[in-house]
MMTF fields as JSON, N, C-alpha, C and O atoms, coordinates in Angstrom:
{
  "mmtfVersion": "1.0.0",
  "mmtfProducer": "UNKNOWN",
  "numBonds": 471,
  "numAtoms": 472,
  "numGroups": 118,
  "numChains": 1,
  "numModels": 1,
  "chainsPerModel": [1],
  "groupsPerChain": [118],
  "chainIdList": ["A"],
  "bondAtomList": [4, 2, 8, 6, 12, 10, 16, 14, 20, 18, 24, 22, 28, 26, 32, 30, 36, 34, 40, 38, 44, 42, 48, 46, 52, 50, 56, 54, 60, 58, 64, 62, 68, 66, 72, 70, 76, 74, 80, 78, 84, 82, 88, 86, 92, 90, 96, 94, 100, 98, 104, 102, 108, 106, 112, 110, 116, 114, 120, 118, 124, 122, 128, 126, 132, 130, 136, 134, 140, 138, 144, 142, 148, 146, 152, 150, 156, 154, 160, 158, 164, 162, 168, 166, 172, 170, 176, 174, 180, 178, 184, 182, 188, 186, 192, 190, 196, 194, 200, 198, 204, 202, 208, 206, 212, 210, 216, 214, 220, 218, 224, 222, 228, 226, 232, 230, 236, 234, 240, 238, 244, 242, 248, 246, 252, 250, 256, 254, 260, 258, 264, 262, 268, 266, 272, 270, 276, 274, 280, 278, 284, 282, 288, 286, 292, 290, 296, 294, 300, 298, 304, 302, 308, 306, 312, 310, 316, 314, 320, 318, 324, 322, 328, 326, 332, 330, 336, 334, 340, 338, 344, 342, 348, 346, 352, 350, 356, 354, 360, 358, 364, 362, 368, 366, 372, 370, 376, 374, 380, 378, 384, 382, 388, 386, 392, 390, 396, 394, 400, 398, 404, 402, 408, 406, 412, 410, 416, 414, 420, 418, 424, 422, 428, 426, 432, 430, 436, 434, 440, 438, 444, 442, 448, 446, 452, 450, 456, 454, 460, 458, 464, 462, 468, 466],
  "bondOrderList": [1, 1, 1, 1, 1, 1, 1, 1, 1, 1, 1, 1, 1, 1, 1, 1, 1, 1, 1, 1, 1, 1, 1, 1, 1, 1, 1, 1, 1, 1, 1, 1, 1, 1, 1, 1, 1, 1, 1, 1, 1, 1, 1, 1, 1, 1, 1, 1, 1, 1, 1, 1, 1, 1, 1, 1, 1, 1, 1, 1, 1, 1, 1, 1, 1, 1, 1, 1, 1, 1, 1, 1, 1, 1, 1, 1, 1, 1, 1, 1, 1, 1, 1, 1, 1, 1, 1, 1, 1, 1, 1, 1, 1, 1, 1, 1, 1, 1, 1, 1, 1, 1, 1, 1, 1, 1, 1, 1, 1, 1, 1, 1, 1, 1, 1, 1, 1],
  "groupList": [{"groupName": "MET", "atomNameList": ["N", "CA", "C", "O"], "elementList": ["N", "C", "C", "O"], "formalChargeList": [0, 0, 0, 0], "bondAtomList": [1, 0, 2, 1, 3, 2], "bondOrderList": [1, 1, 2], "singleLetterCode": "M", "chemCompType": "L-PEPTIDE LINKING"}, {"groupName": "PHE", "atomNameList": ["N", "CA", "C", "O"], "elementList": ["N", "C", "C", "O"], "formalChargeList": [0, 0, 0, 0], "bondAtomList": [1, 0, 2, 1, 3, 2], "bondOrderList": [1, 1, 2], "singleLetterCode": "F", "chemCompType": "L-PEPTIDE LINKING"}, {"groupName": "VAL", "atomNameList": ["N", "CA", "C", "O"], "elementList": ["N", "C", "C", "O"], "formalChargeList": [0, 0, 0, 0], "bondAtomList": [1, 0, 2, 1, 3, 2], "bondOrderList": [1, 1, 2], "singleLetterCode": "V", "chemCompType": "L-PEPTIDE LINKING"}, {"groupName": "TYR", "atomNameList": ["N", "CA", "C", "O"], "elementList": ["N", "C", "C", "O"], "formalChargeList": [0, 0, 0, 0], "bondAtomList": [1, 0, 2, 1, 3, 2], "bondOrderList": [1, 1, 2], "singleLetterCode": "Y", "chemCompType": "L-PEPTIDE LINKING"}, {"groupName": "ASN", "atomNameList": ["N", "CA", "C", "O"], "elementList": ["N", "C", "C", "O"], "formalChargeList": [0, 0, 0, 0], "bondAtomList": [1, 0, 2, 1, 3, 2], "bondOrderList": [1, 1, 2], "singleLetterCode": "N", "chemCompType": "L-PEPTIDE LINKING"}, {"groupName": "PRO", "atomNameList": ["N", "CA", "C", "O"], "elementList": ["N", "C", "C", "O"], "formalChargeList": [0, 0, 0, 0], "bondAtomList": [1, 0, 2, 1, 3, 2], "bondOrderList": [1, 1, 2], "singleLetterCode": "P", "chemCompType": "L-PEPTIDE LINKING"}, {"groupName": "THR", "atomNameList": ["N", "CA", "C", "O"], "elementList": ["N", "C", "C", "O"], "formalChargeList": [0, 0, 0, 0], "bondAtomList": [1, 0, 2, 1, 3, 2], "bondOrderList": [1, 1, 2], "singleLetterCode": "T", "chemCompType": "L-PEPTIDE LINKING"}, {"groupName": "SER", "atomNameList": ["N", "CA", "C", "O"], "elementList": ["N", "C", "C", "O"], "formalChargeList": [0, 0, 0, 0], "bondAtomList": [1, 0, 2, 1, 3, 2], "bondOrderList": [1, 1, 2], "singleLetterCode": "S", "chemCompType": "L-PEPTIDE LINKING"}, {"groupName": "ASP", "atomNameList": ["N", "CA", "C", "O"], "elementList": ["N", "C", "C", "O"], "formalChargeList": [0, 0, 0, 0], "bondAtomList": [1, 0, 2, 1, 3, 2], "bondOrderList": [1, 1, 2], "singleLetterCode": "D", "chemCompType": "L-PEPTIDE LINKING"}, {"groupName": "ARG", "atomNameList": ["N", "CA", "C", "O"], "elementList": ["N", "C", "C", "O"], "formalChargeList": [0, 0, 0, 0], "bondAtomList": [1, 0, 2, 1, 3, 2], "bondOrderList": [1, 1, 2], "singleLetterCode": "R", "chemCompType": "L-PEPTIDE LINKING"}, {"groupName": "ILE", "atomNameList": ["N", "CA", "C", "O"], "elementList": ["N", "C", "C", "O"], "formalChargeList": [0, 0, 0, 0], "bondAtomList": [1, 0, 2, 1, 3, 2], "bondOrderList": [1, 1, 2], "singleLetterCode": "I", "chemCompType": "L-PEPTIDE LINKING"}, {"groupName": "GLN", "atomNameList": ["N", "CA", "C", "O"], "elementList": ["N", "C", "C", "O"], "formalChargeList": [0, 0, 0, 0], "bondAtomList": [1, 0, 2, 1, 3, 2], "bondOrderList": [1, 1, 2], "singleLetterCode": "Q", "chemCompType": "L-PEPTIDE LINKING"}, {"groupName": "HIS", "atomNameList": ["N", "CA", "C", "O"], "elementList": ["N", "C", "C", "O"], "formalChargeList": [0, 0, 0, 0], "bondAtomList": [1, 0, 2, 1, 3, 2], "bondOrderList": [1, 1, 2], "singleLetterCode": "H", "chemCompType": "L-PEPTIDE LINKING"}, {"groupName": "LEU", "atomNameList": ["N", "CA", "C", "O"], "elementList": ["N", "C", "C", "O"], "formalChargeList": [0, 0, 0, 0], "bondAtomList": [1, 0, 2, 1, 3, 2], "bondOrderList": [1, 1, 2], "singleLetterCode": "L", "chemCompType": "L-PEPTIDE LINKING"}, {"groupName": "ALA", "atomNameList": ["N", "CA", "C", "O"], "elementList": ["N", "C", "C", "O"], "formalChargeList": [0, 0, 0, 0], "bondAtomList": [1, 0, 2, 1, 3, 2], "bondOrderList": [1, 1, 2], "singleLetterCode": "A", "chemCompType": "L-PEPTIDE LINKING"}, {"groupName": "GLU", "atomNameList": ["N", "CA", "C", "O"], "elementList": ["N", "C", "C", "O"], "formalChargeList": [0, 0, 0, 0], "bondAtomList": [1, 0, 2, 1, 3, 2], "bondOrderList": [1, 1, 2], "singleLetterCode": "E", "chemCompType": "L-PEPTIDE LINKING"}, {"groupName": "GLY", "atomNameList": ["N", "CA", "C", "O"], "elementList": ["N", "C", "C", "O"], "formalChargeList": [0, 0, 0, 0], "bondAtomList": [1, 0, 2, 1, 3, 2], "bondOrderList": [1, 1, 2], "singleLetterCode": "G", "chemCompType": "PEPTIDE LINKING"}, {"groupName": "LYS", "atomNameList": ["N", "CA", "C", "O"], "elementList": ["N", "C", "C", "O"], "formalChargeList": [0, 0, 0, 0], "bondAtomList": [1, 0, 2, 1, 3, 2], "bondOrderList": [1, 1, 2], "singleLetterCode": "K", "chemCompType": "L-PEPTIDE LINKING"}],
  "groupTypeList": [0, 1, 2, 2, 3, 4, 5, 6, 2, 6, 7, 8, 9, 9, 1, 8, 10, 11, 2, 8, 3, 12, 13, 3, 9, 9, 14, 5, 1, 15, 14, 8, 14, 14, 14, 9, 2, 5, 8, 16, 14, 5, 5, 5, 9, 5, 16, 15, 9, 3, 2, 6, 9, 6, 8, 5, 11, 9, 1, 4, 9, 14, 2, 13, 16, 5, 9, 2, 8, 5, 7, 14, 16, 12, 5, 13, 0, 14, 16, 11, 16, 10, 13, 13, 7, 7, 1, 11, 8, 16, 8, 3, 9, 13, 16, 10, 6, 2, 6, 8, 13, 13, 7, 16, 17, 6, 13, 14, 9, 8, 2, 7, 1, 6, 2, 6, 16, 7],
  "groupIdList": [1, 2, 3, 4, 5, 6, 7, 8, 9, 10, 11, 12, 13, 14, 15, 16, 17, 18, 19, 20, 21, 22, 23, 24, 25, 26, 27, 28, 29, 30, 31, 32, 33, 34, 35, 36, 37, 38, 39, 40, 41, 42, 43, 44, 45, 46, 47, 48, 49, 50, 51, 52, 53, 54, 55, 56, 57, 58, 59, 60, 61, 62, 63, 64, 65, 66, 67, 68, 69, 70, 71, 72, 73, 74, 75, 76, 77, 78, 79, 80, 81, 82, 83, 84, 85, 86, 87, 88, 89, 90, 91, 92, 93, 94, 95, 96, 97, 98, 99, 100, 101, 102, 103, 104, 105, 106, 107, 108, 109, 110, 111, 112, 113, 114, 115, 116, 117, 118],
  "secStructList": [7, 3, 3, 3, 7, 7, 7, 7, 7, 7, 6, 6, 7, 7, 7, 3, 3, 3, 3, 3, 3, 3, 3, 3, 3, 3, 7, 1, 1, 7, 7, 7, 4, 4, 4, 4, 1, 7, 6, 6, 1, 7, 7, 7, 7, 6, 6, 3, 3, 3, 3, 3, 3, 7, 7, 7, 3, 3, 3, 3, 2, 2, 2, 2, 7, 6, 6, 7, 7, 4, 4, 4, 6, 7, 7, 3, 3, 3, 7, 7, 7, 7, 7, 7, 6, 6, 1, 7, 1, 3, 3, 3, 3, 3, 3, 3, 3, 3, 3, 3, 6, 6, 6, 7, 7, 3, 3, 3, 3, 3, 3, 3, 3, 3, 3, 7, 7, 7],
  "xCoordList": [0.848, 0.0, 0.891, 1.955, 0.441, 1.13, 0.138, -0.963, 0.533, -0.321, 0.217, 1.413, -0.68, -0.35, -0.812, -1.983, 0.113, -0.252, 0.154, 0.997, -0.475, -0.258, -0.561, 0.2, -1.658, -1.996, -2.495, -2.898, -2.462, -3.061, -4.566, -5.193, -5.139, -6.589, -7.058, -6.532, -8.053, -8.567, -9.505, -9.847, -9.907, -10.8, -12.152, -12.835, -12.536, -13.786, -13.536, -14.367, -12.377, -11.978, -11.732, -11.815, -11.432, -11.082, -9.624, -8.77, -9.352, -7.999, -8.021, -9.086, -6.869, -6.833, -5.429, -4.479, -5.316, -4.045, -4.126, -5.146, -3.045, -2.942, -1.696, -0.629, -1.849, -0.72, -0.525, -1.451, 0.704, 1.061, 2.062, 2.946, 1.899, 2.775, 3.356, 2.613, 4.694, 5.383, 6.342, 7.052, 6.35, 7.153, 8.31, 8.137, 9.494, 10.717, 11.374, 11.263, 12.055, 12.789, 14.264, 14.644, 15.076, 16.519, 16.885, 16.57, 17.554, 17.884, 19.385, 20.18, 19.785, 21.21, 21.872, 23.005, 21.177, 21.675, 21.434, 20.803, 21.922, 21.704, 20.202, 19.55, 19.671, 18.231, 17.935, 18.391, 17.173, 16.898, 15.435, 14.984, 14.691, 13.249, 12.797, 11.604, 13.709, 13.323, 12.251, 11.394, 12.283, 11.296, 9.906, 8.915, 9.813, 8.516, 7.947, 6.935, 8.561, 8.056, 6.911, 7.075, 5.746, 4.61, 4.872, 5.676, 4.188, 4.308, 4.002, 3.049, 4.808, 4.588, 5.21, 5.251, 5.698, 6.312, 7.767, 8.454, 8.245, 9.674, 10.494, 10.12, 11.598, 12.403, 13.074, 13.312, 13.378, 14.096, 15.495, 16.072, 16.02, 17.393, 18.323, 17.877, 19.605, 20.547, 20.455, 20.441, 20.392, 20.287, 18.88, 18.689, 17.882, 16.486, 15.712, 16.105, 14.597, 13.654, 12.272, 11.864, 11.56, 10.202, 9.301, 9.369, 8.448, 7.566, 6.123, 5.53, 5.559, 4.157, 3.831, 4.684, 2.601, 2.087, 0.674, 0.073, 0.162, -1.244, -1.971, -1.337, -3.275, -4.04, -3.756, -3.63, -3.654, -3.433, -4.582, -5.729, -4.254, -5.272, -5.509, -4.565, -6.776, -7.116, -7.758, -8.547, -7.4, -7.944, -8.429, -7.631, -9.756, -10.369, -11.763, -12.192, -12.462, -13.795, -14.784, -15.676, -14.646, -15.563, -15.413, -16.391, -14.198, -13.936, -14.195, -14.833, -13.704, -13.758, -14.994, -15.309, -15.689, -16.89, -16.626, -15.484, -17.687, -17.537, -17.105, -16.687, -17.192, -16.829, -15.319, -14.84, -14.564, -13.111, -12.504, -12.724, -11.734, -11.129, -9.704, -9.505, -8.704, -7.316, -6.891, -6.029, -7.479, -7.104, -7.585, -7.106, -8.531, -9.012, -8.284, -8.647, -7.254, -6.47, -6.895, -6.35, -7.857, -8.266, -7.145, -6.681, -6.702, -5.603, -6.073, -7.225, -5.156, -5.382, -4.523, -3.305, -5.147, -4.433, -4.357, -5.382, -3.139, -2.929, -2.226, -1.606, -2.327, -1.657, -2.024, -2.942, -1.294, -1.516, -1.242, -0.198, -2.167, -1.963, -1.586, -2.289, -0.486, -0.02, 0.193, 0.932, -0.45, -0.31, 1.068, 1.354, 1.925, 3.308, 3.51, 4.594, 2.509, 2.696, 3.007, 3.57, 2.652, 2.936, 4.293, 4.685, 5.007, 6.302, 7.402, 7.359, 8.392, 9.597, 10.407, 10.327, 11.197, 12.114, 13.029, 13.443, 13.341, 14.263, 14.044, 13.195, 14.828, 14.775, 13.951, 14.104, 13.076, 12.142, 12.184, 12.636, 11.694, 11.523, 10.145, 9.794, 9.38, 8.09, 8.307, 8.597, 8.169, 8.3, 6.939, 5.981, 6.851, 5.595, 5.758, 6.697, 4.839, 4.855, 3.532, 2.464, 3.613, 2.434, 2.441, 3.421, 1.337, 1.224, 0.052, -1.079, 0.342, -0.702, -1.143, -0.437, -2.303, -2.748, -3.134, -3.205, -3.384, -3.7, -2.445, -2.44, -1.386, -0.149, 0.846, 1.745, 0.685, 1.629, 2.874, 3.759, 2.968, 4.142, 4.061, 2.978, 5.237, 5.299, 6.341, 7.274, 6.157, 7.101, 7.211, 6.197, 8.424, 8.643, 9.407, 10.347, 8.994, 9.661, 9.693, 8.884, 10.635, 10.792, 10.665, 11.039, 10.128, 10.102, 10.771, 10.297, 11.877, 12.572, 12.153, 11.947, 12.029, 11.671, 12.197, 12.556, 12.237, 12.727, 11.629, 10.967, 11.444, 10.506, 11.323, 12.213, 11.026, 11.683, 10.639, 9.627, 10.884, 10.001, 8.637, 7.65, 8.563, 7.248, 6.828, 5.751],
  "yCoordList": [-1.177, 0.0, 1.236, 1.256, 2.249, 3.529, 4.628, 4.358, 5.856, 7.008, 7.764, 8.04, 8.09, 8.952, 10.349, 10.558, 11.303, 12.649, 13.654, 13.386, 14.82, 15.947, 15.624, 16.023, 14.908, 14.742, 16.064, 16.965, 16.159, 17.314, 17.248, 16.22, 18.342, 18.433, 19.69, 20.778, 19.537, 20.672, 21.514, 21.129, 22.653, 23.539, 22.886, 23.258, 21.913, 21.189, 19.878, 18.971, 19.791, 18.686, 17.364, 16.3, 17.411, 16.189, 15.842, 16.723, 14.552, 14.018, 12.652, 12.045, 12.152, 10.846, 10.266, 10.739, 9.257, 8.605, 7.142, 6.482, 6.646, 5.225, 4.667, 5.281, 3.492, 2.821, 1.471, 0.664, 1.237, -0.024, -0.78, -0.192, -2.108, -2.981, -4.044, -4.741, -4.168, -5.168, -5.927, -5.335, -7.243, -8.102, -8.719, -9.213, -8.68, -9.22, -10.164, -9.967, -11.183, -12.121, -12.055, -12.06, -11.995, -12.012, -13.418, -14.388, -13.524, -14.828, -15.071, -14.172, -16.266, -16.569, -16.875, -17.354, -16.605, -16.885, -15.653, -14.695, -15.677, -14.553, -14.405, -15.328, -13.265, -13.032, -12.888, -11.944, -13.825, -13.829, -13.582, -13.822, -13.112, -13.004, -11.641, -11.341, -10.817, -9.48, -9.537, -8.656, -10.556, -10.667, -10.97, -10.753, -11.461, -11.812, -10.703, -10.91, -9.558, -8.429, -7.797, -7.468, -7.621, -7.043, -5.593, -4.9, -5.152, -3.768, -2.821, -3.031, -1.788, -0.783, -1.089, -0.225, -2.312, -2.674, -2.24, -2.354, -1.743, -1.426, -2.694, -3.751, -2.614, -3.814, -4.283, -3.482, -5.573, -6.053, -5.457, -5.105, -5.351, -4.903, -6.08, -7.228, -5.813, -6.927, -7.917, -7.528, -9.206, -10.254, -10.512, -11.271, -9.896, -10.101, -10.745, -10.697, -11.348, -11.926, -11.366, -11.336, -10.927, -10.424, -11.591, -12.656, -11.394, -12.464, -12.197, -12.997, -11.084, -10.801, -9.366, -8.617, -9.012, -7.709, -7.919, -8.977, -6.894, -6.924, -5.87, -5.03, -5.916, -4.896, -3.536, -3.434, -2.501, -1.16, -0.758, -1.155, 0.032, 0.595, 2.039, 2.767, 2.447, 3.829, 4.475, 3.858, 5.721, 6.518, 7.825, 8.674, 7.982, 9.202, 9.305, 8.414, 10.369, 10.567, 9.508, 9.129, 9.022, 7.996, 6.705, 5.988, 6.402, 5.173, 5.376, 4.538, 6.484, 6.702, 7.448, 7.442, 8.085, 8.824, 10.321, 10.751, 11.104, 12.562, 13.186, 14.344, 12.467, 13.042, 13.081, 13.843, 12.273, 12.236, 13.447, 13.67, 14.224, 15.441, 15.564, 16.041, 15.137, 15.231, 16.661, 16.85, 17.671, 19.049, 19.465, 20.454, 18.714, 18.971, 18.095, 18.066, 17.384, 16.56, 15.105, 14.347, 14.699, 13.292, 12.435, 12.713, 11.392, 10.567, 9.61, 9.177, 9.296, 8.247, 7.067, 7.08, 6.061, 4.888, 3.849, 3.42, 3.446, 2.436, 1.238, 1.351, 0.121, -1.075, -2.267, -2.216, -3.328, -4.527, -5.741, -5.83, -6.67, -7.945, -8.997, -9.185, -9.677, -10.699, -11.987, -12.001, -13.069, -14.361, -14.927, -15.242, -15.061, -15.474, -16.986, -17.463, -17.743, -19.195, -19.896, -20.991, -19.288, -19.914, -19.487, -19.949, -18.614, -18.133, -19.108, -19.753, -19.209, -19.97, -19.194, -17.968, -19.933, -19.269, -18.356, -18.708, -17.205, -16.308, -14.86, -14.523, -14.015, -12.571, -11.926, -12.247, -11.014, -10.376, -8.861, -8.336, -8.177, -6.731, -6.406, -6.828, -5.66, -5.164, -3.724, -2.852, -3.478, -2.132, -1.459, -1.978, -0.313, 0.43, 1.752, 2.505, 2.03, 3.291, 4.0, 3.453, 5.218, 6.063, 7.131, 7.857, 7.221, 8.191, 9.12, 8.676, 10.41, 11.425, 11.675, 12.329, 11.157, 11.216, 12.621, 12.88, 13.534, 14.909, 15.717, 16.526, 15.502, 16.259, 15.491, 16.086, 14.163, 13.331, 12.976, 12.302, 13.408, 13.107, 11.69, 11.185, 11.047, 9.708, 9.659, 10.46, 8.705, 8.434, 6.923, 6.23, 6.413, 4.956, 4.654, 5.362, 3.608, 3.125, 1.603, 0.974, 1.026, -0.426, -0.925, -0.246, -2.131, -2.844, -4.193, -4.985, -4.443, -5.725, -6.64, -6.191, -7.935, -8.905, -10.272, -10.506, -11.166, -12.524, -13.505, -13.329, -14.54, -15.616, -16.838, -17.252, -17.414, -18.649, -19.609, -19.199, -20.868, -21.904, -21.953, -22.286, -21.625, -21.629, -23.036, -23.232],
  "zCoordList": [0.0, 0.0, 0.0, 0.619, -0.695, -0.692, -1.034, -1.514, -0.785, -1.037, -2.249, -2.347, -3.16, -4.289, -3.9, -3.582, -3.927, -3.523, -4.587, -5.443, -4.503, -5.426, -6.891, -7.773, -7.168, -8.584, -9.16, -8.425, -10.46, -11.117, -10.898, -11.152, -10.43, -10.217, -10.934, -10.702, -11.809, -12.572, -11.703, -10.586, -12.227, -11.473, -11.185, -10.23, -12.015, -11.755, -10.998, -11.022, -10.326, -9.43, -10.162, -9.547, -11.459, -12.181, -11.92, -11.825, -11.806, -11.691, -12.343, -12.461, -12.77, -13.427, -13.275, -13.898, -12.454, -12.145, -12.582, -12.382, -13.178, -13.508, -12.831, -12.858, -12.224, -11.581, -12.254, -12.342, -12.731, -13.391, -12.531, -11.909, -12.513, -11.735, -12.665, -13.356, -12.683, -13.492, -12.587, -11.775, -12.74, -11.869, -12.649, -13.763, -12.037, -12.631, -11.625, -10.415, -12.128, -11.278, -11.636, -12.807, -10.604, -10.842, -11.265, -10.576, -12.404, -12.973, -12.831, -13.105, -12.408, -12.273, -13.614, -13.653, -14.697, -16.037, -16.894, -16.447, -18.095, -19.012, -19.248, -19.736, -18.908, -19.08, -20.569, -21.214, -21.104, -22.539, -22.833, -23.953, -21.863, -22.025, -22.543, -22.5, -23.025, -23.475, -24.555, -24.615, -25.408, -26.475, -25.93, -26.627, -24.713, -24.133, -23.259, -22.589, -23.25, -22.474, -23.254, -24.428, -22.617, -23.347, -23.749, -23.126, -24.787, -25.244, -24.093, -23.343, -23.959, -22.935, -21.59, -20.714, -21.411, -20.13, -20.117, -21.131, -18.984, -18.913, -19.12, -18.612, -19.85, -20.089, -18.8, -17.897, -18.713, -17.53, -17.481, -18.51, -16.294, -16.107, -16.365, -16.373, -16.575, -16.768, -15.605, -14.437, -15.952, -14.944, -14.459, -13.509, -15.089, -14.707, -15.847, -17.013, -15.462, -16.422, -16.105, -14.944, -17.121, -16.935, -16.556, -17.17, -15.536, -15.082, -15.502, -16.225, -15.057, -15.339, -14.959, -14.484, -15.176, -14.755, -14.23, -14.416, -13.575, -13.191, -14.02, -14.659, -14.008, -14.721, -14.094, -12.874, -14.905, -14.356, -13.438, -13.644, -12.429, -11.543, -11.968, -12.275, -11.984, -12.319, -11.098, -10.382, -10.887, -9.799, -10.395, -10.795, -10.452, -10.945, -10.347, -9.613, -10.65, -10.056, -10.518, -9.759, -11.746, -12.236, -11.451, -11.241, -11.016, -10.257, -8.775, -8.137, -8.215, -6.772, -6.297, -5.107, -7.22, -6.842, -6.747, -6.588, -6.844, -6.885, -5.561, -5.546, -4.468, -3.164, -2.945, -2.106, -3.685, -3.515, -4.215, -5.406, -3.451, -3.978, -3.442, -2.325, -4.231, -3.764, -3.419, -2.561, -4.07, -3.757, -2.371, -1.818, -1.809, -0.448, 0.572, 1.747, 0.11, 1.031, 1.108, 1.91, 0.291, 0.3, -0.294, -1.4, 0.427, -0.084, -1.172, -1.192, -2.07, -3.06, -2.624, -2.805, -2.058, -1.563, -2.672, -3.201, -3.022, -4.061, -3.434, -2.377, -4.081, -3.6, -4.453, -5.271, -4.246, -5.045, -4.19, -3.543, -4.182, -3.499, -4.527, -5.521, -4.289, -5.225, -4.44, -3.455, -4.87, -4.228, -4.547, -5.702, -3.536, -3.758, -3.716, -4.051, -3.318, -3.16, -4.482, -4.477, -5.607, -6.907, -7.475, -8.547, -6.772, -7.253, -6.892, -5.845, -7.77, -7.455, -6.432, -6.354, -5.639, -4.722, -5.526, -6.631, -4.988, -5.668, -5.305, -4.48, -5.94, -5.722, -6.82, -7.999, -6.422, -7.342, -7.171, -6.154, -8.213, -8.171, -8.73, -9.831, -7.967, -8.435, -8.884, -8.065, -10.174, -10.725, -10.715, -11.289, -10.067, -9.941, -10.682, -10.424, -11.605, -12.331, -12.1, -12.374, -11.597, -11.374, -12.464, -12.629, -13.206, -14.287, -14.007, -13.811, -13.99, -13.905, -15.343, -16.111, -15.7, -17.09, -17.537, -18.739, -16.603, -16.994, -17.307, -18.235, -16.538, -16.779, -17.645, -18.238, -17.717, -18.461, -17.669, -18.196, -16.421, -15.601, -15.059, -14.761, -14.933, -14.374, -13.27, -13.23, -12.382, -11.308, -11.182, -11.096, -11.171, -11.063, -9.78, -9.417, -9.112, -7.91, -7.961, -8.642, -7.233, -7.184, -5.753, -4.797, -5.638, -4.366, -4.627, -5.442, -3.926, -4.064, -2.925, -1.798, -3.231, -2.2, -2.594, -3.748, -1.625, -1.824, -1.428, -0.405, -2.244, -1.941, -1.555, -2.298, -0.403, 0.044, 0.56, 1.129, 0.361, 0.899, 0.249, 0.905, -1.043, -1.704, -2.068, -2.631]
}
């Protein structure tokens, strides 16, 4: 879970945020899966293999309702639950990209984690 703050908000209180999640696994071999990366996904880093993505999340008045107003301090809480029991043991990186669709600005962050005993 995380908070998206300071989105562009128009005078009529419109805002539109998209959050994308892409999962990569650190591979102990030459990562050759670049051809299997879907269109629009950030490419894997050296030593990584692309695993999957989730559907993008959208945050706007149509989804959240007319009462939500980030300019009034209402938080936009984002997050993603991923069932890890089907993952192979190893080191992973979740790439998160937040796009403000009104301004066109993006921000990318990574969360690294390890799966053991799956």
